[in-house]
MARBA-3410 file (N, C-alpha, C, O; in Angstrom, 1 decimal):
119
0.8,-1.2,0.0,0.0,0.0,0.0,0.9,1.2,0.0,1.8,1.3,0.8 ~ 0.6,2.2,-0.9,1.3,3.4,-0.9,0.5,4.6,-0.5,-0.6,4.8,-0.9 ~ 1.0,5.4,0.4,0.4,6.5,0.9,1.4,7.7,0.9,2.4,7.6,1.4 ~ 1.0,8.7,0.2,1.9,9.9,0.0,3.3,9.5,-0.5,4.3,10.0,-0.1 ~ 3.3,8.6,-1.5,4.5,8.1,-2.2,5.5,7.5,-1.2,6.7,7.3,-1.6
5.1,7.0,-0.1,5.9,6.3,0.8,5.3,4.9,1.1,4.1,4.8,1.1 ~ 6.1,3.9,1.3,5.6,2.6,1.4,5.3,2.3,2.9,6.2,2.5,3.8 ~ 4.1,1.9,3.2,3.8,1.5,4.5,3.3,0.1,4.5,2.5,-0.3,3.6 ~ 3.7,-0.8,5.4,3.3,-2.2,5.4,2.7,-2.5,6.8,3.0,-1.9,7.8 ~ 1.8,-3.4,6.7,1.1,-3.8,8.0,1.9,-5.0,8.6,2.9,-5.4,8.1
1.4,-5.5,9.7,2.1,-6.5,10.4,2.3,-7.8,9.6,3.4,-8.4,9.6 ~ 1.3,-8.2,8.8,1.4,-9.5,8.1,2.5,-9.3,6.9,3.3,-10.2,6.7 ~ 2.5,-8.2,6.2,3.5,-7.9,5.2,4.9,-7.9,5.8,5.8,-8.4,5.2 ~ 5.0,-7.3,6.9,6.3,-7.2,7.6,6.8,-8.6,7.9,8.0,-8.9,7.7 ~ 6.0,-9.4,8.5,6.4,-10.8,8.8,6.7,-11.6,7.6,7.6,-12.4,7.7
6.0,-11.4,6.5,6.3,-12.2,5.3,7.6,-11.7,4.6,8.4,-12.5,4.1 ~ 7.9,-10.4,4.7,9.1,-9.8,4.1,10.4,-10.2,4.8,11.4,-10.4,4.2 ~ 10.3,-10.4,6.2,11.4,-10.7,7.0,11.2,-12.0,7.8,11.1,-11.9,9.0 ~ 11.1,-13.1,7.1,10.7,-14.4,7.9,11.8,-14.9,8.8,11.4,-15.3,9.9 ~ 13.0,-14.8,8.4,14.1,-15.3,9.3,14.2,-14.4,10.6,14.3,-14.9,11.7
14.3,-13.1,10.4,14.5,-12.2,11.5,13.3,-12.2,12.5,13.5,-12.2,13.7 ~ 12.1,-12.3,12.0,11.0,-12.3,12.9,10.8,-13.6,13.6,10.3,-13.7,14.7 ~ 11.3,-14.7,13.0,11.2,-16.0,13.7,12.4,-16.2,14.7,12.2,-16.6,15.8 ~ 13.6,-15.8,14.2,14.8,-16.0,15.1,14.8,-15.0,16.2,15.3,-15.3,17.3 ~ 14.4,-13.8,15.9,14.4,-12.7,16.9,13.0,-12.1,17.0,12.8,-11.0,16.4
12.1,-12.7,17.7,10.7,-12.3,17.7,10.5,-10.8,18.3,9.5,-10.2,18.0 ~ 11.4,-10.3,19.1,11.2,-9.0,19.6,11.4,-7.9,18.6,11.2,-6.7,18.9 ~ 11.9,-8.3,17.4,12.1,-7.3,16.4,10.7,-6.8,15.9,10.6,-5.8,15.2 ~ 9.7,-7.5,16.2,8.3,-7.1,15.9,7.9,-5.8,16.6,6.9,-5.2,16.3 ~ 8.7,-5.4,17.7,8.3,-4.2,18.4,8.9,-3.0,17.7,8.6,-1.9,18.1
9.7,-3.2,16.6,10.3,-2.0,15.9,9.2,-1.3,15.1,8.2,-2.0,14.7 ~ 9.3,0.0,14.9,8.3,0.7,14.1,8.3,0.4,12.7,9.0,1.1,11.9 ~ 7.6,-0.7,12.2,7.7,-1.1,10.9,6.9,-0.3,9.9,7.0,-0.5,8.7 ~ 6.0,0.6,10.4,5.3,1.5,9.5,5.9,2.8,9.3,5.3,3.8,8.8 ~ 7.2,2.9,9.6,7.9,4.2,9.6,9.2,4.1,8.8,9.9,3.0,8.8
9.5,5.1,8.1,10.8,5.2,7.4,11.7,6.2,8.1,12.7,6.7,7.5 ~ 11.4,6.5,9.3,12.2,7.4,10.1,13.5,6.6,10.6,13.5,5.4,10.6 ~ 14.5,7.4,11.0,15.7,6.8,11.6,15.4,6.3,13.0,14.8,7.0,13.8 ~ 15.8,5.0,13.2,15.6,4.4,14.5,16.9,4.4,15.4,16.8,4.1,16.6 ~ 18.0,4.7,14.8,19.2,4.7,15.5,20.4,4.9,14.6,20.3,5.4,13.5
21.6,4.4,15.1,22.8,4.6,14.3,23.5,3.2,14.3,23.3,2.4,15.2 ~ 24.4,3.1,13.3,25.2,1.8,13.2,26.6,2.2,12.9,26.9,3.1,12.1 ~ 27.5,1.6,13.7,28.9,1.7,13.5,29.5,0.5,12.8,29.3,-0.6,13.4 ~ 30.1,0.7,11.7,30.6,-0.5,10.9,32.2,-0.4,11.0,32.7,0.6,10.5 ~ 32.8,-1.4,11.5,34.2,-1.4,11.7,34.8,-2.5,10.9,34.4,-3.7,11.0
35.8,-2.2,10.1,36.5,-3.3,9.3,37.8,-3.6,10.1,38.6,-2.7,10.4 ~ 38.1,-4.9,10.2,39.3,-5.4,10.9,40.0,-6.4,10.0,39.4,-7.2,9.3 ~ 41.3,-6.3,10.0,42.2,-7.2,9.3,43.0,-7.9,10.2,43.5,-7.4,11.2 ~ 43.3,-9.2,10.0,44.1,-10.0,10.9,45.5,-9.9,10.6,46.0,-10.1,9.4 ~ 46.3,-9.5,11.6,47.8,-9.4,11.5,48.3,-10.4,12.5,48.3,-10.1,13.7
48.8,-11.5,12.1,49.3,-12.6,13.0,48.1,-13.2,13.7,47.2,-13.8,13.1 ~ 48.0,-13.0,15.0,46.9,-13.5,15.7,46.0,-12.4,16.3,45.1,-12.7,17.1 ~ 46.3,-11.2,15.9,45.5,-10.0,16.4,44.7,-9.4,15.3,45.0,-9.5,14.1 ~ 43.6,-8.8,15.7,42.7,-8.1,14.7,43.0,-6.6,14.8,43.0,-6.0,15.9 ~ 43.3,-5.9,13.7,43.7,-4.5,13.6,42.5,-3.8,12.9,42.1,-4.1,11.8
42.0,-2.7,13.6,41.0,-1.8,12.9,41.6,-1.1,11.8,42.7,-0.5,11.9 ~ 40.9,-1.1,10.6,41.4,-0.4,9.4,40.5,0.7,9.0,40.9,1.8,8.6 ~ 39.2,0.5,9.1,38.2,1.5,8.8,37.1,1.5,9.8,36.7,0.5,10.4 ~ 36.5,2.7,9.9,35.3,2.8,10.8,34.3,3.8,10.2,34.7,4.9,9.8 ~ 33.1,3.5,10.2,32.0,4.3,9.6,30.8,4.3,10.4,30.4,3.2,10.9
30.2,5.5,10.6,28.9,5.6,11.4,27.9,6.2,10.6,28.1,7.2,9.9 ~ 26.7,5.6,10.6,25.6,6.2,9.8,24.2,5.9,10.5,24.1,5.0,11.3 ~ 23.2,6.7,10.2,21.9,6.5,10.7,21.2,5.4,9.9,21.4,5.3,8.7 ~ 20.4,4.7,10.6,19.7,3.5,10.0,18.2,3.6,10.2,17.7,4.2,11.1 ~ 17.5,3.0,9.3,16.0,2.8,9.4,15.7,1.4,9.8,16.6,0.5,9.8
14.4,1.1,10.0,14.0,-0.2,10.3,14.3,-1.2,9.2,14.7,-2.3,9.4 ~ 14.0,-0.7,7.9,14.2,-1.6,6.8,15.7,-2.0,6.6,16.0,-3.1,6.4 ~ 16.6,-1.0,6.8,18.0,-1.4,6.7,18.4,-2.4,7.8,19.2,-3.3,7.5 ~ 17.9,-2.2,9.0,18.2,-3.0,10.1,17.7,-4.5,9.9,18.5,-5.4,10.1 ~ 16.5,-4.6,9.4,15.9,-5.9,9.2,16.6,-6.6,8.0,16.8,-7.8,8.0
17.0,-5.8,7.0,17.7,-6.4,5.8,19.1,-6.9,6.3,19.5,-8.0,5.8 ~ 19.7,-6.3,7.2,21.0,-6.7,7.7,20.8,-8.0,8.5,21.6,-9.0,8.3 ~ 19.8,-8.2,9.3,19.5,-9.4,10.0,19.1,-10.5,9.0,19.5,-11.7,9.2 ~ 18.4,-10.2,8.0,18.0,-11.2,7.0,19.2,-11.8,6.2,19.1,-12.9,5.6 ~ 20.3,-11.0,6.1,21.5,-11.4,5.4,22.3,-12.5,6.1,23.2,-13.1,5.5
22.1,-12.6,7.4,22.9,-13.5,8.2,22.9,-14.9,7.7,24.0,-15.5,7.5 ~ 21.8,-15.6,7.4,21.9,-17.0,6.9,22.5,-17.1,5.5,23.1,-18.1,5.2 ~ 22.3,-16.0,4.7,22.9,-16.0,3.4,24.5,-16.1,3.5,25.1,-16.9,2.8 ~ 25.1,-15.3,4.3,26.5,-15.3,4.5,27.0,-16.5,5.2,28.1,-16.9,4.9 ~ 26.2,-17.1,6.0,26.6,-18.4,6.6,26.7,-19.5,5.6,27.6,-20.3,5.6
25.7,-19.5,4.6,25.7,-20.4,3.6,26.9,-20.3,2.6,27.4,-21.2,2.0 ~ 27.4,-19.1,2.5,28.6,-18.8,1.7,29.9,-19.3,2.3,30.9,-19.4,1.7 ~ 29.9,-19.6,3.6,31.0,-20.1,4.3,31.6,-19.1,5.4,32.6,-19.5,6.0 ~ 31.0,-18.0,5.5,31.5,-17.0,6.5,31.0,-17.4,7.8,30.1,-18.2,8.0 ~ 31.5,-16.7,8.8,31.1,-16.9,10.2,30.3,-15.6,10.6,30.8,-14.5,10.6
29.1,-15.8,11.0,28.2,-14.7,11.5,27.9,-14.9,12.9,27.2,-16.0,13.3 ~ 28.3,-14.0,13.8,27.9,-14.1,15.2,27.0,-12.9,15.5,27.4,-11.8,15.3 ~ 25.9,-13.3,16.1,24.9,-12.2,16.4,24.8,-12.2,17.9,24.5,-13.2,18.6 ~ 25.0,-11.0,18.5,24.8,-10.7,19.9,23.5,-10.0,20.2,23.2,-9.0,19.6 ~ 22.7,-10.6,21.1,21.4,-10.0,21.5,21.5,-9.4,22.9,22.3,-9.9,23.7
20.8,-8.3,23.1,20.8,-7.7,24.4,19.6,-6.8,24.6,18.8,-6.6,23.7 ~ 19.4,-6.4,25.8,18.2,-5.5,26.1,18.6,-4.1,25.7,19.5,-3.5,26.1 ~ 17.7,-3.6,24.8,17.8,-2.2,24.4,16.5,-1.5,24.6,15.6,-2.1,25.2 ~ 16.4,-0.2,24.2,15.2,0.5,24.4,14.1,-0.1,23.5,12.9,0.1,23.8 ~ 14.4,-0.8,22.5,13.5,-1.4,21.5,13.1,-2.8,22.0,12.2,-3.4,21.4
13.7,-3.4,23.0,13.4,-4.7,23.5,14.7,-5.6,23.4,15.8,-5.1,23.3 ~ 14.5,-6.9,23.5,15.6,-7.8,23.5,15.9,-8.2,22.1,15.3,-9.2,21.5 ~ 16.7,-7.4,21.4,17.0,-7.6,20.0,18.5,-7.6,19.7,19.3,-7.2,20.6 ~ 18.9,-8.1,18.5,20.4,-8.0,18.2,20.9,-6.6,18.2,20.3,-5.7,17.6 ~ 22.1,-6.4,18.8,22.7,-5.1,18.9,24.1,-5.1,18.2,24.7,-4.1,18.1
24.6,-6.3,17.9,25.9,-6.4,17.4,26.0,-7.7,16.5,25.6,-8.7,16.9 ~ 26.7,-7.5,15.3,26.9,-8.6,14.4,28.4,-8.6,14.0,28.9,-7.6,13.6 ~ 29.0,-9.7,14.2,30.4,-9.9,13.7,30.4,-10.8,12.5,30.0,-12.0,12.7 ~ 30.8,-10.3,11.4,30.8,-11.1,10.1,32.3,-11.3,9.7,33.0,-10.4,9.3 ~ 32.7,-12.6,9.8,34.1,-12.9,9.4,34.0,-13.6,8.0,33.2,-14.4,7.7
35.0,-13.2,7.2,35.1,-13.7,5.8,35.4,-15.2,5.8,35.9,-15.7,6.8 ~ 35.1,-16.0,4.7,35.4,-17.4,4.7,36.9,-17.7,4.8,37.2,-18.8,5.3 ~ 37.7,-16.8,4.3,39.2,-17.0,4.4,39.7,-16.7,5.9,40.9,-17.0,6.2 ~ 38.9,-16.1,6.7,39.2,-15.8,8.1,40.3,-14.8,8.2,41.0,-14.7,9.2 ~ 40.5,-13.9,7.2,41.5,-12.9,7.3,41.0,-11.5,7.5,41.8,-10.6,7.8
39.7,-11.3,7.3,39.1,-10.0,7.6,37.7,-10.2,8.2,37.0,-11.2,7.9 ~ 37.2,-9.2,8.9,35.9,-9.2,9.5,35.3,-7.8,9.6,36.0,-6.8,9.7 ~ 34.0,-7.8,9.7,33.3,-6.5,9.9,32.5,-6.7,11.1,31.9,-7.7,11.4 ~ 32.5,-5.6,11.9,31.7,-5.5,13.2,30.6,-4.4,13.0,31.0,-3.3,12.8 ~ 29.4,-4.8,13.1,28.2,-3.9,13.0,27.7,-3.8,14.4,27.2,-4.7,15.0
27.7,-2.5,14.9,27.2,-2.3,16.2,26.0,-1.3,16.1,26.2,-0.2,15.5 ~ 24.8,-1.7,16.6,23.6,-0.9,16.5,23.4,-0.2,17.8,23.4,-0.8,18.8 ~ 23.0,1.1,17.7,22.7,1.9,18.9,21.3,2.5,18.7,21.1,3.3,17.7 ~ 20.4,2.2,19.5,19.0,2.7,19.4,18.7,3.8,20.3,17.6,4.3,20.3
END
């Protein structure tokens, strides 16, 4: 359904669009899914392995919407199937008991990205 040239979805459409995230992390249903407003920020850190240590090489912070957050959670099983290691940390936030940090390691285990969400 389109209203004022913006897409709004109801509960059923939201659940169909994000089946993995809503099943694996049921508290994500408390997020404002009828809104395209910013719900928080995300810090993305790239790390490269030097010997046995991880060294930060890049860091980027940006504002995120509910759609971006849910798409990031929906990508977790895809990258696991490619051979990468995806670790999802859940915790209590103002939005409920939802994932707040994702560590994505490449299949070669030589670089990783850390996504930290702040609501």
